[in-house]
PASEBA-1860 file (N, C-alpha, C; in nm, 3 decimals):
! residues 85
1> MLPAEAVA> -0.158/1.045/-0.880/-0.127/1.094/-0.749/0.017/1.063/-0.709 ~ 0.071/0.948/-0.751/0.208/0.914/-0.714/0.311/1.011/-0.769 ~ 0.292/1.066/-0.890/0.392/1.161/-0.938/0.377/1.301/-0.877 ~ 0.271/1.328/-0.801/0.256/1.459/-0.738/0.379/1.485/-0.651 ~ 0.434/1.605/-0.659/0.560/1.637/-0.593/0.558/1.607/-0.444 ~ 0.456/1.646/-0.374/0.450/1.624/-0.228/0.443/1.475/-0.196 ~ 0.367/1.399/-0.275/0.355/1.254/-0.254/0.488/1.188/-0.284 ~ 0.550/1.223/-0.395/0.679/1.165/-0.433/0.785/1.194/-0.327
9> SELNAHFI> 0.785/1.314/-0.273/0.882/1.350/-0.169/0.862/1.266/-0.044 ~ 0.736/1.249/-0.002/0.704/1.168/0.116/0.748/1.022/0.094 ~ 0.714/0.968/-0.022/0.750/0.829/-0.052/0.901/0.811/-0.055 ~ 0.970/0.900/-0.123/1.116/0.888/-0.136/1.188/0.903/-0.003 ~ 1.136/0.986/0.085/1.203/1.013/0.212/1.176/0.908/0.319 ~ 1.058/0.843/0.312/1.017/0.762/0.427/0.971/0.620/0.396 ~ 0.963/0.582/0.270/0.903/0.453/0.237/0.988/0.376/0.138 ~ 0.971/0.244/0.140/1.025/0.156/0.037/0.904/0.097/-0.033
17> ESRLHTDQ> 0.895/0.120/-0.162/0.778/0.075/-0.237/0.787/-0.073/-0.272 ~ 0.676/-0.139/-0.257/0.661/-0.277/-0.298/0.524/-0.290/-0.361 ~ 0.514/-0.357/-0.471/0.385/-0.372/-0.539/0.345/-0.518/-0.544 ~ 0.217/-0.539/-0.523/0.160/-0.672/-0.534/0.044/-0.662/-0.632 ~ 0.066/-0.707/-0.753/-0.038/-0.701/-0.855/-0.120/-0.829/-0.850 ~ -0.242/-0.817/-0.804/-0.328/-0.935/-0.789/-0.419/-0.955/-0.909 ~ -0.426/-0.856/-0.997/-0.516/-0.867/-1.111/-0.449/-0.928/-1.233 ~ -0.316/-0.930/-1.237/-0.243/-0.987/-1.349/-0.114/-1.049/-1.299
25> TDVPEMAE> -0.080/-1.159/-1.356/0.049/-1.222/-1.326/0.092/-1.305/-1.446 ~ 0.221/-1.311/-1.467/0.275/-1.394/-1.575/0.275/-1.542/-1.536 ~ 0.255/-1.568/-1.408/0.255/-1.705/-1.357/0.116/-1.731/-1.297 ~ 0.026/-1.788/-1.374/-0.113/-1.803/-1.328/-0.129/-1.870/-1.192 ~ -0.045/-1.967/-1.160/-0.060/-2.036/-1.031/-0.024/-1.945/-0.913 ~ 0.040/-1.831/-0.939/0.072/-1.736/-0.832/-0.044/-1.640/-0.802 ~ -0.141/-1.632/-0.891/-0.252/-1.538/-0.873/-0.324/-1.563/-0.740 ~ -0.350/-1.688/-0.707/-0.418/-1.719/-0.582/-0.330/-1.685/-0.462
33> VFRDLQNE> -0.201/-1.709/-0.472/-0.108/-1.675/-0.364/-0.109/-1.525/-0.340 ~ -0.105/-1.447/-0.448/-0.105/-1.301/-0.436/-0.236/-1.252/-0.375 ~ -0.349/-1.307/-0.420/-0.480/-1.267/-0.365/-0.489/-1.303/-0.217 ~ -0.438/-1.418/-0.178/-0.440/-1.458/-0.038/-0.356/-1.363/0.048 ~ -0.241/-1.322/-0.003/-0.158/-1.227/0.071/-0.228/-1.093/0.086 ~ -0.290/-1.045/-0.021/-0.365/-0.919/-0.014/-0.475/-0.930/0.091 ~ -0.548/-1.039/0.090/-0.656/-1.056/0.186/-0.602/-1.064/0.329 ~ -0.490/-1.130/0.347/-0.429/-1.140/0.481/-0.389/-1.003/0.534
41> LTKSFAAP> -0.330/-0.920/0.449/-0.283/-0.789/0.491/-0.395/-0.687/0.504 ~ -0.496/-0.696/0.418/-0.596/-0.589/0.408/-0.738/-0.631/0.441 ~ -0.763/-0.760/0.450/-0.900/-0.813/0.469/-0.992/-0.767/0.357 ~ -0.936/-0.757/0.237/-1.012/-0.708/0.122/-0.949/-0.757/-0.007 ~ -1.033/-0.766/-0.109/-0.985/-0.796/-0.244/-0.999/-0.674/-0.335 ~ -1.030/-0.557/-0.278/-1.050/-0.436/-0.355/-0.922/-0.397/-0.428 ~ -0.940/-0.331/-0.542/-0.826/-0.279/-0.617/-0.861/-0.140/-0.666 ~ -0.776/-0.043/-0.647/-0.647/-0.054/-0.579/-0.664/-0.053/-0.427
49> TYVVYDPV> -0.569/-0.116/-0.362/-0.560/-0.111/-0.216/-0.417/-0.071/-0.181 ~ -0.405/0.027/-0.094/-0.274/0.075/-0.052/-0.252/0.033/0.093 ~ -0.133/-0.019/0.122/-0.100/-0.067/0.255/0.033/-0.005/0.298 ~ 0.036/0.044/0.421/0.162/0.085/0.482/0.192/-0.022/0.586 ~ 0.304/-0.090/0.567/0.341/-0.205/0.649/0.476/-0.180/0.715 ~ 0.485/-0.207/0.843/0.610/-0.196/0.917/0.675/-0.334/0.922 ~ 0.782/-0.359/0.847/0.843/-0.491/0.846/0.916/-0.523/0.976 ~ 0.958/-0.423/1.050/1.027/-0.448/1.177/0.927/-0.496/1.281
57> GEQVLGVH> 0.819/-0.422/1.297/0.716/-0.461/1.392/0.617/-0.561/1.336 ~ 0.632/-0.589/1.207/0.544/-0.683/1.136/0.396/-0.650/1.159 ~ 0.364/-0.522/1.131/0.225/-0.479/1.148/0.182/-0.386/1.036 ~ 0.055/-0.392/1.006/-0.005/-0.301/0.908/-0.035/-0.171/0.980 ~ 0.019/-0.062/0.928/0.000/0.070/0.988/-0.116/0.146/0.925 ~ -0.149/0.111/0.802/-0.258/0.180/0.734/-0.302/0.103/0.612 ~ -0.432/0.109/0.583/-0.490/0.048/0.464/-0.589/0.146/0.405 ~ -0.581/0.167/0.276/-0.681/0.247/0.205/-0.725/0.171/0.081
65> KGVMSAAA> -0.855/0.160/0.064/-0.912/0.091/-0.052/-0.976/0.192/-0.144 ~ -0.936/0.188/-0.271/-0.997/0.276/-0.370/-0.907/0.393/-0.408 ~ -0.955/0.469/-0.504/-0.878/0.584/-0.552/-0.897/0.702/-0.458 ~ -0.802/0.795/-0.462/-0.810/0.915/-0.380/-0.725/1.023/-0.443 ~ -0.745/1.144/-0.399/-0.667/1.257/-0.450/-0.524/1.249/-0.396 ~ -0.436/1.325/-0.458/-0.297/1.329/-0.411/-0.290/1.381/-0.268 ~ -0.371/1.480/-0.235/-0.370/1.535/-0.098/-0.418/1.431/0.003 ~ -0.521/1.356/-0.031/-0.572/1.252/0.058/-0.469/1.139/0.073
73> FLDFLQES> -0.400/1.105/-0.035/-0.298/1.001/-0.028/-0.181/1.045/0.060 ~ -0.141/1.171/0.047/-0.034/1.224/0.131/-0.075/1.217/0.278 ~ -0.199/1.255/0.309/-0.249/1.245/0.447/-0.245/1.100/0.496 ~ -0.288/1.007/0.412/-0.287/0.865/0.446/-0.145/0.819/0.478 ~ -0.048/0.857/0.396/0.091/0.817/0.419/0.144/0.875/0.551 ~ 0.119/1.003/0.572/0.170/1.068/0.692/0.104/1.015/0.819 ~ -0.026/0.992/0.815/-0.097/0.937/0.931/-0.049/0.795/0.962 ~ -0.025/0.718/0.858/0.024/0.581/0.879/0.164/0.583/0.937
81> RAKLN> 0.248/0.667/0.881/0.387/0.677/0.928/0.393/0.727/1.072 ~ 0.302/0.813/1.112/0.300/0.867/1.249/0.277/0.758/1.353 ~ 0.218/0.648/1.313/0.192/0.537/1.407/0.322/0.467/1.450 ~ 0.431/0.494/1.382/0.561/0.438/1.421/0.619/0.509/1.541 ~ 0.579/0.632/1.564/0.640/0.712/1.672/0.570/0.690/1.804
END
């Protein structure tokens, strides 16, 4: 879904990507730290989990747990971004 043209355009125009891999880490002692951060932001340990976070307002604008189609992901991004306005 991420390489879909409409999704890629939305991400490139309006988002800064950050990834938090909680299922694998080269530093085992960081795994718990990463899982705790995921739980703090999403109240879930599900994977994949997508979060739209506003660093200025320090708030979560959207959370989606699980896989979805490219069209559904685009809707999720746009609906989350609309909460900034």
